[in-house]
KOLFIZA-51477 format. One record per residue (C-alpha): x, y negated, z negated. Coordinates in nm, 3 decimals. Layout:
! KOLFIZA-51477
         u         v         w
         X         Y         Z
...
! end
This chain:
! KOLFIZA-51477
         u         v         w
     5.236   -10.837    -3.890
     5.139   -11.220    -3.800
     5.430   -11.454    -3.779
     5.402   -11.776    -3.947
     5.240   -11.980    -3.694
     4.983   -11.732    -3.616
     4.902   -11.740    -4.008
     4.866   -12.117    -3.981
     4.654   -12.069    -3.681
     4.449   -11.844    -3.831
     4.361   -12.028    -4.135
     4.291   -12.350    -3.900
     4.024   -12.161    -3.741
     3.857   -12.124    -4.067
     3.894   -12.460    -4.172
     3.755   -12.612    -3.856
     3.458   -12.347    -3.919
     3.374   -12.518    -4.245
     3.428   -12.827    -4.064
     3.153   -12.769    -3.857
     2.917   -12.640    -4.127
     2.986   -12.969    -4.326
     2.905   -13.168    -4.073
     2.561   -12.983    -3.959
     2.464   -13.038    -4.309
     2.411   -13.409    -4.227
     2.430   -13.493    -3.857
     2.233   -13.833    -3.867
     2.464   -14.036    -4.127
     2.849   -13.840    -4.066
     3.087   -14.057    -3.856
     3.213   -13.729    -3.669
     2.910   -13.650    -3.564
     2.838   -13.959    -3.418
     3.199   -13.947    -3.226
     3.145   -13.615    -3.116
     2.800   -13.687    -2.973
     2.996   -14.008    -2.779
     2.776   -14.220    -2.975
     3.070   -14.491    -3.128
     3.184   -14.772    -2.903
     3.563   -14.633    -2.867
     3.865   -14.908    -2.896
     4.171   -14.828    -2.710
     4.495   -14.994    -2.870
     4.778   -14.751    -2.819
     4.956   -14.865    -3.097
     5.184   -14.539    -3.183
     5.250   -14.595    -2.799
     5.354   -14.928    -2.833
     5.547   -14.887    -3.138
     5.787   -14.625    -2.943
     5.849   -14.825    -2.680
     6.087   -15.030    -2.778
     6.433   -15.001    -2.660
     6.578   -14.953    -3.007
     6.522   -14.635    -3.191
     6.204   -14.595    -3.353
     6.177   -14.411    -3.704
     5.842   -14.210    -3.743
     5.861   -14.159    -4.130
     5.695   -13.862    -4.236
     5.482   -13.827    -4.569
     5.528   -13.449    -4.665
     5.516   -13.233    -4.983
     5.576   -12.898    -4.901
     5.665   -12.643    -4.604
     5.608   -12.283    -4.551
     5.993   -12.216    -4.567
     6.075   -12.427    -4.785
     5.805   -12.449    -5.033
     5.762   -12.761    -5.266
     6.009   -13.060    -5.138
     5.854   -13.345    -5.286
     5.599   -13.449    -5.545
     5.443   -13.761    -5.351
     5.117   -13.863    -5.637
     5.061   -14.182    -5.427
     5.153   -14.146    -5.051
     5.044   -14.542    -5.042
     5.336   -14.615    -5.239
     5.594   -14.404    -5.043
     5.481   -14.521    -4.712
     5.540   -14.911    -4.825
     5.873   -14.779    -4.899
     5.901   -14.653    -4.554
     5.776   -14.978    -4.395
     6.022   -15.146    -4.587
     6.269   -14.988    -4.443
     6.165   -15.051    -4.105
     5.972   -14.736    -4.038
     5.778   -14.783    -3.652
     5.502   -14.541    -3.713
     5.392   -14.317    -4.051
     5.328   -13.941    -3.969
     5.085   -13.797    -4.275
     5.097   -13.443    -4.279
     4.732   -13.328    -4.327
     4.751   -12.955    -4.364
     4.628   -12.840    -4.702
     4.678   -12.487    -4.725
     5.090   -12.442    -4.624
     5.209   -12.832    -4.645
     4.989   -12.965    -4.958
     4.873   -13.245    -4.767
     4.504   -13.370    -4.706
     4.327   -13.598    -4.470
     4.248   -13.815    -4.752
     4.607   -13.907    -4.752
     4.534   -14.114    -4.430
     4.280   -14.281    -4.574
     4.442   -14.407    -4.890
     4.774   -14.569    -4.672
     4.534   -14.731    -4.411
     4.362   -14.864    -4.688
     4.662   -15.074    -4.779
     4.830   -15.056    -4.444
     4.608   -15.152    -4.187
     4.853   -15.219    -3.919
     5.088   -14.960    -3.950
     5.016   -14.669    -3.667
     4.981   -14.344    -3.815
     5.000   -14.004    -3.683
     4.791   -13.681    -3.768
     5.016   -13.447    -3.824
     4.856   -13.141    -3.825
     4.780   -12.783    -3.617
     4.492   -12.946    -3.413
     4.308   -12.684    -3.245
     3.970   -12.879    -3.151
     3.784   -13.145    -3.073
     3.590   -13.232    -3.413
     3.973   -13.224    -3.576
     4.026   -13.510    -3.337
     3.730   -13.654    -3.433
     3.819   -13.633    -3.831
     4.152   -13.808    -3.753
     3.982   -14.121    -3.583
     3.719   -14.105    -3.886
     4.033   -14.139    -4.102
     4.211   -14.414    -3.934
     4.457   -14.230    -3.768
     4.643   -14.395    -3.427
     4.768   -14.074    -3.276
     4.725   -13.684    -3.332
     4.990   -13.374    -3.289
     4.913   -13.117    -3.021
     5.159   -12.847    -3.048
     5.203   -12.656    -2.698
     5.284   -12.330    -2.878
     4.961   -12.323    -3.049
     4.738   -12.448    -2.756
     4.896   -12.340    -2.428
     4.667   -12.454    -2.172
     4.421   -12.605    -2.375
     4.659   -12.877    -2.462
     4.537   -13.083    -2.126
     4.192   -13.080    -2.259
     4.235   -13.162    -2.626
     4.530   -13.474    -2.494
     4.222   -13.633    -2.277
     3.981   -13.559    -2.516
     4.198   -13.772    -2.784
     4.242   -14.009    -2.560
     3.877   -14.068    -2.427
     3.858   -14.164    -2.833
     4.153   -14.429    -2.775
     4.389   -14.191    -2.957
     4.745   -14.162    -2.835
     4.882   -13.791    -2.849
     5.238   -13.662    -2.901
     5.252   -13.362    -2.735
     5.530   -13.139    -2.908
     5.754   -12.833    -2.739
     5.972   -12.636    -2.831
     6.125   -12.434    -2.492
     6.119   -12.522    -2.107
     5.803   -12.317    -2.048
     5.603   -12.536    -2.282
     5.770   -12.823    -2.118
     5.583   -12.731    -1.804
     5.287   -12.688    -1.958
     5.316   -13.042    -2.153
     5.418   -13.223    -1.799
     5.098   -13.059    -1.640
     4.873   -13.160    -1.897
     4.980   -13.522    -1.843
     5.134   -13.593    -2.140
     5.343   -13.991    -2.168
     5.455   -13.893    -2.531
     5.668   -13.585    -2.571
     5.834   -13.446    -2.916
     6.113   -13.151    -2.896
     6.067   -12.957    -3.192
     6.402   -12.834    -3.305
     6.180   -12.597    -3.548
     6.098   -12.228    -3.389
     5.715   -12.247    -3.537
     5.706   -11.861    -3.473
     5.992   -11.822    -3.753
     6.077   -12.188    -3.884
     6.460   -12.180    -3.813
     6.608   -12.512    -3.683
     6.831   -12.545    -3.392
     6.937   -12.904    -3.407
     7.082   -12.884    -3.004
     6.752   -12.765    -2.864
     6.623   -13.107    -2.834
     6.973   -13.215    -2.671
     6.905   -12.907    -2.447
     6.577   -13.024    -2.339
     6.609   -13.390    -2.327
     6.762   -13.404    -1.957
     6.428   -13.217    -1.835
     6.207   -13.482    -1.916
     6.108   -13.757    -1.672
     6.219   -14.076    -1.782
     5.901   -14.269    -1.794
     5.818   -14.011    -2.106
     5.836   -14.160    -2.423
     6.086   -13.884    -2.605
     6.085   -13.780    -2.978
     6.352   -13.568    -3.163
     6.153   -13.393    -3.444
     6.302   -13.140    -3.745
     6.629   -13.087    -3.898
     6.759   -13.487    -3.878
     6.946   -13.514    -4.211
     7.143   -13.838    -4.138
     7.157   -14.160    -3.943
     7.474   -14.022    -3.774
     7.203   -13.748    -3.624
     6.981   -14.053    -3.515
     7.237   -14.221    -3.331
     7.314   -13.912    -3.110
     6.963   -13.832    -3.028
     6.928   -14.218    -2.956
     7.222   -14.189    -2.713
     7.103   -13.868    -2.563
     6.806   -14.080    -2.458
     6.540   -14.028    -2.707
     6.315   -14.338    -2.758
     6.224   -14.212    -3.170
     6.324   -13.944    -3.415
     6.068   -13.796    -3.675
     6.194   -13.749    -3.980
     6.041   -13.618    -4.299
     6.262   -13.365    -4.552
     6.504   -13.602    -4.548
     6.322   -13.916    -4.626
     6.092   -13.733    -4.889
     6.439   -13.575    -5.103
     6.620   -13.956    -5.052
     6.612   -14.178    -5.397
     6.639   -14.455    -5.106
     6.442   -14.368    -4.797
     6.436   -14.720    -4.697
     6.771   -14.740    -4.667
     6.792   -14.448    -4.476
     6.563   -14.550    -4.253
     6.779   -14.886    -4.218
     7.055   -14.712    -4.126
     6.895   -14.516    -3.860
     6.809   -14.834    -3.703
     7.104   -14.984    -3.737
     7.323   -14.719    -3.641
     7.198   -14.793    -3.242
! end
C-alpha cells in the first residue's frame, strides 16, 4: 500500500503526462513550449527572495482550500479577494496551492490573483516533479516554485537549476537532516523546514526548531506547517527564521489581515 506522498506523486506523474500531451497538440503557439525550447527571453527579478530578506519577519500567506488529512478547510470562491486581505495585513508573499486532486487548487488561481495583484511575489505551491510544471508556473505568473526534497531526492538540484534559469526563485523544502544535506548539496539559498511529515501528514511543530541551527546563516529560512498563533510566529523568528508560511490558520480566521499583522508586530 502506498503512503500519502507516494499516492500524490503517482497522481502528479499522470498529470505531467497529460500536460505534455496537451502542449504537443499545439506546439507552435503554446507559451510553455517556447519556454521549454528556450525561445522566450527571461527576466530575473528575484522578487520572492527579496521579499524574504528583510530583518523583520516575513509572512508567506497561503491560499488553501483543503488537505488530504483534514478535508475541506475553507471555501474560497475568489482567491483574489482573499489575496487582497492578506496583502492588507502585510503579507510579504502569497503562496497558492495549485494541486487540484488533493488540495482543490488550480493553476488558474495564480493567473487570477496575478491580474489584480501584479507586484506581489507568488509561490506556486505544488508537488513539482518535472520541468514542464516549472514552465507552467512561469507562464501563470509565479515568482517562485516549491521543490520538495522528499519528492525529488537528488533530482532537486536539476529542477532547482532549471527554475533559476527561468528567473524563478526556489523554496527547497526539507523535513530531516538527510534532506537538509541534499538541499545544501543542491545549492539551495532558501530552505523551508516543513513540520509536517508528508508520508503520514503528522505535524511536529518542534521539527523546525530542531533543524534551524544546522542551516548556514547565509541561507534564508522558512518555517512551515502548524503555525496557529502569532506567538508561535515570534518563537520561530527568534529561533532564526526569516519567514513563516501559514495556510490553515489564515483561511480559517475571520480576520486574516489582523492575524498577519499580529505575526509581524510580534517580532
